[in-house]
C-alpha positions in Angstrom: 16.4 -41.7 2.9 14.2 -42.0 -0.1 12.3 -38.9 -1.0 8.6 -39.3 -1.6 7.8 -38.4 -5.1 4.9 -36.0 -5.7 1.9 -37.9 -7.0 -1.5 -36.6 -7.8 -4.0 -39.2 -6.6 -7.6 -38.2 -7.6 -9.6 -39.7 -4.8 -13.0 -38.5 -6.1 -14.2 -38.0 -2.5 -17.7 -36.5 -2.6 -18.9 -35.3 0.8 -22.7 -35.0 1.0 -23.8 -32.5 3.7 -27.3 -31.7 4.6 -28.4 -28.1 4.5 -31.6 -26.9 6.1 -32.8 -25.4 2.8 -32.2 -28.3 0.5 -32.0 -32.0 0.3 -28.7 -33.8 1.2 -28.3 -35.1 -2.4 -28.1 -31.6 -3.7 -25.0 -30.5 -1.8 -21.6 -31.8 -3.0 -18.1 -30.7 -1.8 -15.4 -32.4 -3.8 -12.1 -33.2 -2.1 -9.1 -34.0 -4.1 -6.1 -35.2 -2.1 -3.1 -34.0 -4.1 -1.0 -36.4 -2.1 2.0 -36.2 -1.4 5.4 -34.6 -1.9 5.5 -30.8 -1.5 3.7 -28.0 -3.2 4.6 -25.9 -0.2 7.6 -24.2 -1.7 5.7 -21.8 -4.0 2.1 -21.9 -4.9 0.6 -19.1 -7.1 -3.0 -18.7 -8.2 -2.4 -17.2 -11.7 -5.9 -16.5 -13.1 -9.3 -18.0 -12.8 -8.7 -21.7 -12.1 -5.0 -21.8 -13.2 -2.5 -22.6 -10.4 1.3 -23.0 -10.6 3.2 -24.7 -7.9 6.8 -25.8 -7.2 7.6 -29.0 -5.4 10.9 -28.4 -3.6 11.2 -31.7 -1.7 11.6 -33.6 -4.9 15.0 -34.1 -6.3 15.2 -32.0 -8.5 12.2 -29.7 -7.7 9.4 -29.7 -10.2 6.9 -27.3 -11.6 3.3 -28.3 -11.7 0.2 -26.7 -13.2 -3.5 -27.0 -12.5 -6.1 -25.6 -15.0 -9.1 -26.5 -12.9 -8.6 -24.9 -9.5 -6.5 -27.8 -8.1 -8.7 -30.7 -9.1 -6.0 -32.2 -11.3 -2.3 -31.3 -11.8 0.2 -31.7 -14.6 4.0 -32.1 -14.3 5.6 -29.4 -16.5 9.0 -31.0 -16.6 8.8 -32.0 -20.2 7.7 -28.5 -21.2 10.6 -26.7 -19.5 13.5 -28.9 -20.7 16.6 -26.9 -21.3 19.0 -29.4 -22.9 19.6 -33.1 -22.5 22.6 -32.5 -20.3 21.1 -29.7 -18.2 18.5 -30.1 -15.5 15.6 -27.7 -14.9 15.5 -26.6 -11.3 12.5 -24.2 -10.8 12.7 -22.1 -7.7 10.6 -18.9 -7.8 7.3 -18.0 -9.6 6.7 -14.3 -10.5 3.1 -13.7 -11.7 2.7 -10.6 -13.7 0.7 -7.8 -12.0 -0.7 -6.3 -15.3 -1.4 -9.4 -17.5 -2.2 -12.5 -15.5 -1.3 -14.8 -18.4 2.3 -13.7 -18.2 4.5 -15.6 -15.7 8.2 -15.6 -15.1 9.8 -18.6 -13.4 13.4 -18.5 -12.2 15.6 -21.5 -11.5 18.5 -22.1 -9.2 21.0 -22.4 -12.0 20.3 -19.0 -13.6 17.9 -20.4 -16.2 14.4 -18.9 -16.5 11.2 -19.7 -18.3 8.4 -17.4 -19.4 4.8 -18.1 -20.5 2.5 -15.8 -22.3 -0.6 -18.1 -21.9 -0.7 -18.9 -18.2 1.5 -22.0 -18.6 0.0 -23.7 -21.7 3.4 -23.3 -23.3 6.8 -22.2 -21.9 9.9 -20.5 -23.4 13.4 -21.1 -22.0 15.6 -18.0 -21.3 19.3 -18.4 -20.4 20.6 -14.9 -19.7 23.5 -16.2 -17.6 22.4 -14.4 -14.4 19.7 -15.1 -11.7 17.2 -12.3 -11.6 15.2 -12.2 -8.3 12.7 -9.9 -6.6 11.0 -8.8 -9.8 9.1 -5.5 -9.6 6.6 -5.3 -12.5 5.8 -2.0 -14.1 2.4 -0.6 -13.0 1.0 -0.7 -16.6 3.7 -1.9 -19.0 3.3 -5.7 -18.7 6.6 -6.7 -20.2 8.7 -4.2 -18.1 10.3 -5.3 -14.8 13.1 -4.3 -12.5 15.1 -7.0 -10.7 18.4 -7.7 -9.0 21.0 -10.4 -9.6 24.2 -11.5 -7.8 26.3 -12.5 -10.8 29.7 -13.7 -9.7 28.8 -13.4 -6.0 29.5 -9.7 -6.0 27.3 -6.9 -4.8 23.8 -7.1 -6.4 23.2 -5.3 -9.7 19.8 -3.6 -10.4 18.7 -4.5 -13.9 15.7 -3.8 -16.1 13.9 -5.7 -18.8 11.5 -4.2 -21.4 10.8 -7.5 -23.2 9.5 -9.8 -20.5 12.9 -11.2 -19.5 14.3 -11.9 -23.0 17.0 -9.4 -22.5 18.3 -7.4 -19.4 20.1 -4.2 -19.1 22.3 -3.5 -16.0 21.4 -0.2 -14.4 23.7 0.1 -11.4 25.5 -1.9 -8.8 24.2 -1.3 -5.3 24.0 -2.6 -1.8 23.0 -6.1 -0.6 19.5 -5.1 0.4 18.6 -3.4 -2.9 15.8 -0.8 -2.9 14.2 0.0 -6.2 10.8 0.9 -7.6 8.9 2.3 -10.6 7.4 4.8 -8.2 5.3 7.4 -9.9 6.5 6.6 -13.4 4.1 7.7 -16.0 1.4 9.0 -13.7 -1.2 11.1 -15.5 -1.0 14.9 -15.1 2.7 14.7 -14.3 6.0 15.1 -16.0 7.5 11.8 -14.9 8.2 9.5 -17.9 7.1 5.8 -17.8 10.6 4.5 -18.0 11.8 6.2 -14.8 13.4 3.9 -12.2 13.9 5.0 -8.6 16.5 3.4 -6.4 18.8 3.7 -3.4 22.4 3.8 -4.8 26.0 4.4 -3.7 26.6 8.1 -3.1 27.5 10.3 -6.1 29.7 12.3 -3.8 32.9 10.3 -3.1 33.2 12.0 0.3 29.8 10.8 1.5 29.3 7.8 3.6 25.6 7.6 3.0 23.6 6.3 0.0 21.5 8.5 -2.3 17.9 8.3 -3.5 18.2 8.6 -7.3 16.4 8.0 -10.5 17.3 7.2 -14.1 15.3 7.8 -17.2 17.6 6.1 -19.6 18.3 2.7 -18.1 21.2 4.0 -16.0 22.9 6.1 -18.7 22.4 9.2 -16.5 21.4 9.5 -12.9 19.6 12.3 -11.0 19.8 12.7 -7.3 16.3 13.1 -5.8 17.6 13.4 -2.2 21.0 12.6 -0.8 21.8 10.5 2.3 18.7 8.3 2.0 18.5 4.7 3.4 15.0 3.8 2.3 11.9 5.1 0.4 8.3 4.1 -0.1 5.9 5.4 -2.8 2.4 5.6 -1.3 -0.9 6.4 -3.1 -0.5 10.1 -2.4 2.9 10.7 -1.0 6.5 9.5 -1.0 8.3 9.0 2.3 12.0 8.6 2.8 14.4 7.9 5.7 17.1 10.5 5.4 20.3 11.1 7.4 20.6 14.7 8.6 24.2 15.6 9.5 23.2 18.6 11.7 21.1 16.3 13.8 23.4 13.3 13.5 20.3 11.2 13.1 17.9 9.7 10.6 14.5 11.5 10.1 11.3 10.8 8.2 10.7 13.1 5.3 7.7 13.3 2.9 6.6 14.9 -0.3 3.1 15.1 -1.8 4.5 15.8 -5.3 3.7 12.5 -6.9 4.1 12.7 -10.7 6.3 15.8 -10.5 10.0 15.5 -11.2 10.6 18.5 -8.9 9.8 17.3 -5.4 9.8 19.4 -2.3 10.5 17.6 0.9 9.1 18.3 4.4 10.3 17.0 7.7 7.6 14.9 9.4 6.7 16.5 12.7 5.6 14.4 15.7 4.1 15.6 19.0 7.2 15.0 21.0 10.7 16.5 21.2 13.6 15.2 19.1 15.1 13.8 22.2 12.5 11.0 22.3 14.1 8.1 20.5 12.5 6.4 17.4 13.9 2.9 17.0 11.7 1.9 14.1 9.0 3.0 11.7 6.2 0.7 10.5 3.9 1.9 7.7 0.5 0.6 8.7 -2.0 2.1 6.2 -2.5 5.0 3.8 -5.8 4.1 2.3 -7.7 7.3 3.2 -4.8 9.6 2.3 -3.7 9.9 5.9 -0.6 7.9 6.9 -0.9 5.6 9.9 2.6 5.1 11.2 3.7 2.8 14.0 6.7 4.1 16.0 8.9 2.1 18.3 10.2 4.3 21.1 11.5 1.6 23.5 13.9 -0.5 21.5 13.8 -3.7 19.5 12.6 -5.9 22.4 9.7 -3.7 23.3 6.2 -5.3 23.2 4.4 -2.1 22.3 4.7 1.0 20.2 2.6 4.0 19.5 0.4 4.7 16.4 0.3 8.2 14.9 -1.9 9.4 12.1 -0.9 12.2 9.7 -2.6 15.0 8.0 -3.4 14.7 4.4 0.1 15.7 3.3 1.9 13.4 5.7 3.8 16.1 7.6 2.1 16.6 10.9 1.4 13.5 13.0 -1.0 13.2 15.8 -1.4 10.4 18.5 -4.0 7.8 17.5 -3.3 4.8 19.7 -0.8 4.4 22.4 0.9 1.2 23.6 -0.2 -0.9 20.6 0.8 -4.5 20.9 3.9 -5.4 18.8 6.3 -8.2 18.0 9.5 -6.8 16.6 8.3 -4.5 13.9 4.8 -6.0 13.5 2.0 -3.9 15.0 -1.5 -5.3 15.9 -3.3 -2.7 13.8 -5.6 -3.7 11.0 -7.9 -2.0 8.5 -11.3 -3.4 7.6 -11.1 -3.7 3.8 -13.7 -2.0 1.6 -14.9 0.2 4.5 -13.0 3.5 4.8 -12.1 4.7 8.3 -12.7 1.4 10.2 -9.6 0.0 12.1 -8.9 -2.5 14.8 -5.9 -2.4 17.2 -4.7 -4.3 20.2 -3.2 -2.3 23.1 -1.0 -3.5 25.9 -2.6 -2.3 29.2 0.1 -3.4 31.6 2.9 -1.9 29.6 4.6 -0.6 32.8 5.0 -4.1 34.2 8.1 -6.3 33.5 7.1 -9.7 32.1 8.9 -12.9 31.6 6.4 -14.3 29.1 3.8 -13.0 26.8 1.2 -15.0 28.7 1.3 -12.3 31.3 0.4 -9.5 28.8 -2.9 -7.8 29.4 -4.1 -6.9 25.9 -7.4 -5.4 24.9 -8.9 -4.9 21.4 -10.3 -1.5 20.3 -12.2 -0.5 17.2 -12.7 2.9 15.5 -15.6 3.5 13.1 -14.7 7.1 12.4 -11.1 7.1 11.1 -9.4 7.1 14.5 -11.4 9.9 16.1 -12.8 7.6 18.8 -11.8 4.1 19.9 -14.0 1.7 21.8 -14.0 -1.8 23.1 -15.9 -4.4 20.9 -19.1 -5.5 22.5 -19.3 -9.3 23.1 -21.9 -11.5 21.4 -24.8 -12.8 23.5 -24.4 -16.5 22.6 -21.6 -18.9 21.7 -21.6 -21.2 18.7 -23.4 -23.9 20.7 -26.3 -21.6 21.6 -25.2 -21.1 25.2 -25.4 -17.6 26.7 -22.1 -15.7 27.0 -21.7 -14.1 30.4 -19.8 -10.9 30.1 -19.8 -8.6 33.1 -17.5 -5.7 34.2 -16.5 -2.5 32.5 -13.7 -4.1 30.6 -15.5 -7.2 29.5 -15.6 -7.3 25.7 -14.6 -9.3 22.6 -10.9 -9.3 22.1 -9.4 -10.4 18.8 -6.0 -11.6 17.6 -4.1 -9.9 14.9 -0.7 -10.8 13.5 1.2 -11.0 16.8 -1.0 -13.9 17.8 -0.3 -15.6 14.5 3.5 -15.2 15.0 3.7 -16.2 18.6 0.9 -18.8 19.0 -0.1 -19.7 15.4 -3.6 -18.3 15.8 -5.3 -17.0 12.6 -5.2 -13.2 12.3 -7.9 -10.6 11.8 -9.0 -11.0 8.1 -11.1 -9.1 5.6 -11.1 -8.8 1.7 -12.2 -6.1 -0.7 -14.8 -8.3 -2.5 -16.9 -8.9 0.7 -18.2 -5.6 2.1 -18.5 -5.7 5.9 -17.3 -9.3 6.3 -14.5 -9.9 8.9 -13.2 -13.1 10.4 -11.0 -13.4 13.5 -10.0 -15.5 16.4 -10.4 -14.3 20.0 -12.2 -14.6 23.2 -14.7 -12.8 25.5 -13.3 -11.4 28.7 -11.4 -8.5 30.2 -8.2 -9.3 28.1 -7.1 -11.1 25.0 -6.2 -14.7 26.0 -2.8 -16.0 24.8 -4.1 -19.6 25.4 -5.2 -21.5 22.3 -7.8 -23.5 24.4 -9.5 -20.3 25.3 -9.6 -18.9 21.8 -12.6 -19.3 19.4 -13.5 -18.2 15.8 -15.8 -15.2 15.2 -17.4 -13.5 12.2 -18.8 -10.0 11.6 -21.0 -8.9 8.7 -21.1 -5.2 9.6 -17.4 -4.2 9.6 -16.7 -5.3 13.2 -19.5 -3.6 15.1 -21.3 -6.9 15.9 -19.9 -10.4 16.0 -21.1 -14.0 16.3 -19.1 -17.0 17.5 -19.0 -19.6 14.7 -16.6 -22.3 16.0 -14.9 -23.4 19.1 -11.1 -23.2 18.9 -8.7 -21.2 16.7 -8.8 -21.7 13.0 -7.3 -20.5 9.7 -9.7 -19.3 7.1 -10.3 -18.2 3.5 -13.1 -16.4 1.6 -14.6 -17.2 -1.8 -17.6 -16.4 -3.9 -17.6 -12.7 -2.6 -18.1 -14.1 1.0 -20.7 -16.6 0.0 -18.3 -19.5 0.8 -16.0 -19.4 3.9 -13.6 -22.3 4.5 -12.0 -22.9 7.9 -9.7 -25.5 9.5 -8.2 -25.9 12.9 -4.7 -24.3 13.0 -1.7 -25.8 14.6 -3.2 -29.2 15.4 -3.9 -32.3 13.3 -7.5 -32.4 12.2 -9.7 -35.0 10.5 -12.1 -32.3 9.3 -12.3 -29.1 7.4 -15.3 -26.7 7.9 -17.2 -24.3 5.8 -20.2 -22.0 6.0 -22.5 -20.8 3.2 -24.5 -18.3 5.3 -21.8 -16.1 6.9 -21.5 -18.3 10.0 -25.1 -19.0 10.9 -24.5 -22.7 10.0 -21.2 -24.5 9.9 -20.6 -27.8 8.1 -17.8 -30.3 8.3 -16.1 -32.3 5.6 -14.2 -35.4 6.5 -10.7 -35.6 5.1 -9.2 -38.9 4.0 -6.5 -38.7 6.7 -5.7 -36.2 9.5 -3.8 -33.2 8.3 -2.0 -30.5 10.2 -3.3 -27.5 8.2 -1.1 -24.4 8.2 -2.8 -22.3 5.4 -5.8 -22.1 3.1 -5.5 -20.3 -0.2 -8.0 -19.3 -2.9 -8.2 -17.4 -6.1 -6.8 -13.9 -5.3 -10.0 -12.1 -6.1 -11.9 -14.1 -3.4 -14.7 -14.7 -6.0 -14.1 -18.4 -6.9 -15.4 -21.7 -5.6 -12.0 -23.6 -5.4 -9.7 -23.7 -2.3 -6.4 -25.4 -1.4 -5.7 -26.7 2.1 -2.0 -26.6 2.7 -0.6 -28.9 5.4 1.3 -31.9 6.6 0.5 -35.6 7.1 3.2 -36.3 9.6 6.3 -34.9 8.0 5.0 -35.2 4.5 3.6 -32.0 2.9 0.2 -32.4 1.3 -2.3 -30.2 -0.6 -6.0 -30.9 -0.5 -8.2 -29.3 -3.2 -11.7 -28.4 -2.2 -14.2 -27.9 -5.0 -17.4 -26.0 -4.1 -18.8 -25.7 -7.6 -21.8 -27.9 -6.8 -22.8 -26.6 -3.4 -25.4 -24.2 -4.7 -28.2 -25.2 -7.1 -28.3 -21.9 -9.1 -26.8 -18.4 -9.7 -28.2 -15.5 -7.7 -30.8 -13.2 -9.1 -31.9 -9.7 -8.0 -34.1 -10.9 -5.2 -31.2 -12.7 -3.6 -29.4 -9.4 -2.8 -29.9 -6.8 -0.1 -28.8 -3.2 0.5 -26.5 -2.5 3.5 -24.8 0.6 4.8 -21.9 0.5 7.4 -22.5 2.3 10.7 -21.5 6.0 10.8 -22.4 9.4 12.2 -26.0 10.4 11.8 -26.1 13.7 9.9 -29.5 14.7 8.6 -30.6 11.1 8.6 -27.6 9.8 6.7 -25.0 7.2 7.9 -22.0 9.4 7.3 -18.4 8.1 7.4 -15.8 10.4 5.9 -18.4 12.5 4.3 -20.2 9.7 2.5 -23.3 7.5 3.1 -22.4 4.4 1.0 -25.0 1.7 0.2 -23.5 -1.7 -0.7 -25.2 -4.6 -2.5 -24.4 -8.0 -1.1 -26.0 -11.4 -1.0 -28.5 -12.2 1.7 -27.2 -14.6 4.3 -30.0 -17.2 3.6 -29.8 -17.0 -0.2 -28.9 -20.4 -1.6 -27.1 -19.3 -4.7 -23.7 -18.4 -6.3 -22.8 -14.7 -6.5 -22.2 -13.3 -10.0 -18.5 -13.4 -10.9 -18.4 -9.7 -11.2 -20.5 -7.6 -8.8 -20.6 -3.8 -8.4 -20.8 -3.9 -4.6 -21.4 -0.2 -4.3 -25.0 0.6 -5.2 -25.1 4.3 -4.3 -23.1 7.1 -2.7 -24.8 10.0 -1.0 -22.6 12.9 0.1 -23.0 14.3 3.6 -22.8 17.9 4.6 -19.4 19.0 6.0 -19.0 19.4 9.8 -16.1 20.4 12.0 -15.1 16.7 11.9 -14.3 17.0 8.2 -11.7 19.8 8.6 -8.1 19.8 10.0 -5.6 22.5 10.4 -3.5 23.5 7.4 0.3 23.4 7.5 1.6 26.2 9.8 -1.6 26.2 11.9 -2.6 24.5 15.1 -6.0 23.9 16.7 -7.0 26.1 19.6 -10.3 24.6 20.7 -12.2 24.2 17.4 -10.4 27.0 15.7 -7.1 26.7 13.7 -4.8 29.6 14.4 -1.6 30.5 12.6 1.8 29.6 14.1 3.3 32.6 12.1 2.3 35.2 9.6 -0.3 33.6 7.3 1.0 32.8 3.9 -0.6 34.9 1.2 1.6 34.2 -1.8 2.1 31.3 -4.2 3.1 28.1 -2.3 6.6 26.8 -2.9 5.3 23.5 -4.4 3.0 25.2 -6.9 3.9 24.1 -10.4 2.5 25.2 -13.8 -0.8 23.4 -14.7 -1.9 23.2 -11.1 -3.9 25.4 -8.9 -3.6 26.8 -5.3 -5.7 28.4 -2.7 -4.9 31.1 -0.2 -5.7 29.3 3.0 -7.8 30.3 5.9 -6.0 27.8 8.1 -8.1 24.7 7.2 -8.2 21.8 4.8 -10.4 18.7 4.5 -9.3 15.7 6.6 -7.8 12.9 4.5 -10.4 10.8 2.7 -13.4 13.0 3.4 -15.8 13.5 0.5 -18.3 15.8 2.3 -20.2 18.5 0.3 -21.9 21.7 1.4 -22.4 22.4 5.1 -19.5 23.9 6.9 -17.1 25.4 4.3 -13.7 26.6 5.5 -11.9 26.8 2.1 -9.6 29.7 1.5 -9.6 32.1 -1.5 -9.1 30.6 -4.9 -8.4 28.5 -6.8 -5.7 30.4 -8.7 -3.6 29.0 -11.5 0.0 28.4 -10.5 2.2 30.8 -12.5 4.5 29.5 -15.2 8.1 30.5 -14.3 9.2 30.2 -17.9 6.5 32.6 -19.0 7.4 34.9 -16.2 11.0 34.8 -17.2 10.1 35.6 -20.8 7.9 38.5 -19.6 10.8 39.9 -17.5 13.2 39.6 -20.5 10.7 41.2 -22.8 10.2 44.0 -20.2 14.0 44.4 -19.9 14.2 44.9 -23.6 11.1 46.9 -24.3 11.3 49.4 -21.4 14.7 50.7 -22.4 13.6 50.7 -26.0 10.6 52.9 -25.2 12.9 55.2 -23.3 15.3 55.4 -26.3 12.4 56.1 -28.7 11.1 58.9 -26.4 14.6 60.4 -26.2 15.1 60.2 -30.0 11.6 61.7 -30.7 12.3 64.4 -28.2 15.7 65.0 -29.7 14.2 65.1 -33.2 11.9 67.9 -32.2 14.6 69.5 -30.1 16.9 69.7 -33.0 14.3 71.7 -34.9 13.8 74.0 -31.9 16.0 77.1 -32.1 15.4 77.9 -28.5 16.5 74.5 -27.4 19.5 74.6 -29.7 20.6 77.7 -27.8 20.2 76.0 -24.4 21.6 72.6 -25.5 24.4 73.3 -27.9 25.5 69.6 -28.1 22.4 68.9 -30.2 24.1 70.6 -33.0 26.7 67.9 -33.1 24.2 65.1 -33.7 21.8 66.9 -36.0 23.2 65.2 -39.0 23.0 61.6 -37.5 21.0 59.1 -39.4 19.2 57.1 -36.7 18.2 53.5 -37.5 16.4 50.7 -35.6 18.0 47.7 -37.1 17.4 44.5 -35.0 14.9 46.1 -32.5 12.0 44.1 -34.1 13.8 40.8 -33.8 14.4 38.6 -30.7 17.6 39.7 -29.0 20.5 37.3 -29.1 20.4 36.8 -25.4 16.7 35.7 -25.2 17.3 32.0 -25.9 20.3 32.0 -23.6 18.4 33.5 -20.7 15.7 30.9 -21.2 18.3 28.1 -21.2 19.8 29.5 -18.0 16.4 29.4 -16.4 15.8 25.8 -17.5 19.2 24.8 -16.2 18.4 26.5 -12.9 15.3 24.3 -12.7 17.5 21.2 -13.3 19.8 22.3 -10.5 16.8 22.7 -8.2 15.8 19.2 -9.0 19.3 17.9 -8.2 19.9 20.1 -5.2 18.8 18.7 -1.8 16.0 20.8 -0.4 15.2 18.8 2.4 2.7 -7.5 -0.1 2.6 -3.6 4.0 6.4 -1.6 4.9 8.9 -1.8 7.8 11.6 0.8 7.8 14.2 0.1 10.5 16.3 3.0 11.9 18.7 3.5 14.7 18.3 6.4 17.2 20.2 7.8 20.1 19.5 6.8 23.7 16.4 8.1 25.4 16.5 11.4 27.1 13.8 13.3 29.0 10.5 13.5 27.1 9.1 16.7 25.7 5.7 18.1 26.6 4.1 15.0 25.0 5.3 11.7 26.4 4.5 8.8 24.1 5.5 6.4 26.8 3.0 7.6 29.4 
């Protein structure tokens, strides 16, 4: 069978669509059929309008570049030639996370290419090994960690500090390698920028479990952070690990808040159920506010639900947030509304006790929290559908229910979607009724502009969608069916327009520039069995750029405290384009106009470690700690607690204040050691001086001579003080001993969106809290 070669046929299709606010000739949406072949293997929006794509259905695959947002494409084959007798076979594109002009492309035959100018020119690298799964350094653009499988052996973790020109092998590890830059080089810490964390074979030959280690010298030396660790994740404010505990014969979740510190103290995460309740899997859902939202699977790999728990600000104590959240494998239907802190949506399985044969029988309802999980409510249904007909919604359970990622996996229905650059804008597929329908014909497309509090239906049927121009342009297409049309809205769903495609396409995805601020989109799909990409150019749909009068102020809903809309202690006012403004947003917009801080209330405080809530009061579980905390390091401060601390993410000021005493500076153990050493030297010295002075006068006392005859024997001594004004020989040694003790403490075990699988023993009777009831 002859493979269809990738050709870029510029069709110059101009679709003229009438808008109510302008004449038909003013609106132009340009379609460019980038027919046919396959760009579906790997498509990366590099920067601005530059896109790189690999066509894998050609023989051999080819690398293509567009410099104008997908309007035209150039074959890069001639630029990445290796040698006349060697064929370039590009396979993976790794766009640099620090400098968008740097791109690393790997091939099948262990040849790589790098570009320093977003693909204008390419440089061939032949290191002799295929490096995959690159992890870029957080701020050193040319540094990366990767793994390779040279010789078909176990993978080797390697590092480059010159953008792939050379690689240094760090350690050979397991098949599913775990590595990260972690907290390397964080400000106000002692972790150097070159530190690499990884899960590695045990340093103890007698151990059957891997270790969590780091190296500061490219593998020359290795330090164990924690032994018997199977996985780790660096979050914004914590590090969590899965560690095997021999005394429990089980794997547990442990956490440390000591980001940036080499000396990390680990805490066992505590859940509101006994250890006999099984945990068959952990899913990290969100940590945006500082609290960790964690999905736990108690029922086994085939369960259709799990429970969601939210942690305190440290990540130690977990509390129930949502029970029976709808799942597929390790995927939880739990989503955050981007930009707006504390707003989440989750789907819960209501008939979880029933045994089902198909997911069509599942009774799923959608709930939303506008206060960081404190209360959850059904979403009120819109009053009219997209055709202007009244929506009849009766009954206590009648509401708007929305699909998240389980619906996308099982039924190819577009998931709940929001982006940071469009405050309050959310798009989702769903239906109005008592439960979320699993039928595509009962599913429609909805948009919200206020973070999910209110919704409008914008289209019949499920779609896939993408956002551009800070939300000013939204492109949609029917998902899972062949369509002759793509759709878009320029006023946040009030009016929807269609664009006729040159031929029916089965669209499976729409992508745009990653910042969601551009005017170019790519429709990815198939014409029959042939992959196609359709470029959509919206650079002519608006007649002008926006000015001040085209923007409005908006605040998300929150708790009314003294006339302010308070959410996590803040009343934030955003700037966004008016829905009827006929203009392009500025490329860079500071969406946050103002922040007013709210007074603290009881809702802004949680119990400190070692305390639990009794009504509204936090009471100590043991004797209150009054000394220096164990994780108090030099250069930091601590408070003596009253049993309270602010809830994660709150920024409240004034009002109810439950802070403890302090702050106090953490003591410097080295200074304390020197003080003790000095005291150990000076106190005996003072005693000796007093004795000598006393003896001096005693020798001259005839009465004392008679009572203490031994003084006569020393009266002719010549007493000297040689060396007492110099540092004793043992001082440096004692300091070194102290420093070595700190090193030993560091070594000693004191304890894209991630899924951490773990096995657990069979279920036994539940404790006083039953997560399955």
